[in-house]
C-alpha positions in Angstrom: -3.7 2.8 -8.3 -3.3 0.1 -10.0 -0.6 -3.1 -9.6 1.1 -2.6 -12.0 1.7 0.7 -11.2 3.2 -0.5 -8.3 5.3 -3.7 -10.3 7.8 -0.5 -11.3 8.4 0.6 -8.0 11.7 0.0 -5.8 11.2 -1.2 -2.0 11.6 2.1 -1.0 9.6 4.0 -2.7 6.8 1.1 -2.0 7.3 1.3 1.7 6.8 5.7 1.4 3.8 5.1 -0.4 2.4 2.8 2.3 3.4 5.3 4.9 1.3 8.2 3.2 -1.7 6.1 2.7 -1.7 4.6 6.2 -1.9 8.0 7.1 -4.7 9.0 4.8 -6.6 6.2 7.0 -5.6 7.5 9.8 -7.4 10.9 8.8 -10.4 9.3 7.2 -11.0 7.1 10.1 -10.8 10.7 12.5 -13.2 12.3 9.9 -15.2 9.6 10.5 -15.3 9.3 14.0 -16.0 13.3 14.0 -18.9 13.1 11.3 -17.0 15.0 8.9 -16.4 12.7 6.5 -17.6 13.8 2.8 -17.0 10.9 1.4 -17.3 7.5 2.6 -15.9 5.3 0.4 -12.6 6.8 -0.1 -12.1 4.9 3.0 -12.6 1.6 1.4 -10.3 2.7 -1.9 -7.5 3.7 0.4 -7.6 -0.2 2.3 -7.5 -1.3 -0.5 -4.6 0.7 -2.3 -2.4 -0.8 1.4 -3.5 -4.5 0.7 -2.1 -3.3 -2.9 0.9 -2.2 -1.6 1.2 -4.5 0.6 0.9 -7.6 -2.0 3.4 -5.9 -4.9 6.3 -5.5 -1.5 5.3 -9.2 -0.2 5.8 -10.5 -4.0 9.2 -8.6 -4.3 10.6 -10.6 -0.9 9.7 -13.8 -2.5 11.4 -13.0 -6.0 14.7 -11.5 -4.2 14.5 -14.6 -2.2 14.1 -16.9 -5.3 17.0 -14.9 -7.1 19.3 -14.9 -3.5 18.0 -18.9 -3.6 19.1 -19.8 -7.0 22.7 -17.7 -7.0 24.2 -20.2 -3.2 
């Protein structure tokens, strides 16, 4: 997942994506705890994707605030 792909999504889509990634992270954590994890590198990838989504969400908040500040 690339940040450029995320920038085209709406806030609701990003929040849905974040929930989905959190679920995946939880499942991977449970697999890791029980010793059933097939690909250990997946956990790191999911964490980075969560960070990307949160970064884009924050950028959108800042942009919305800047636009609201200019119109006031």
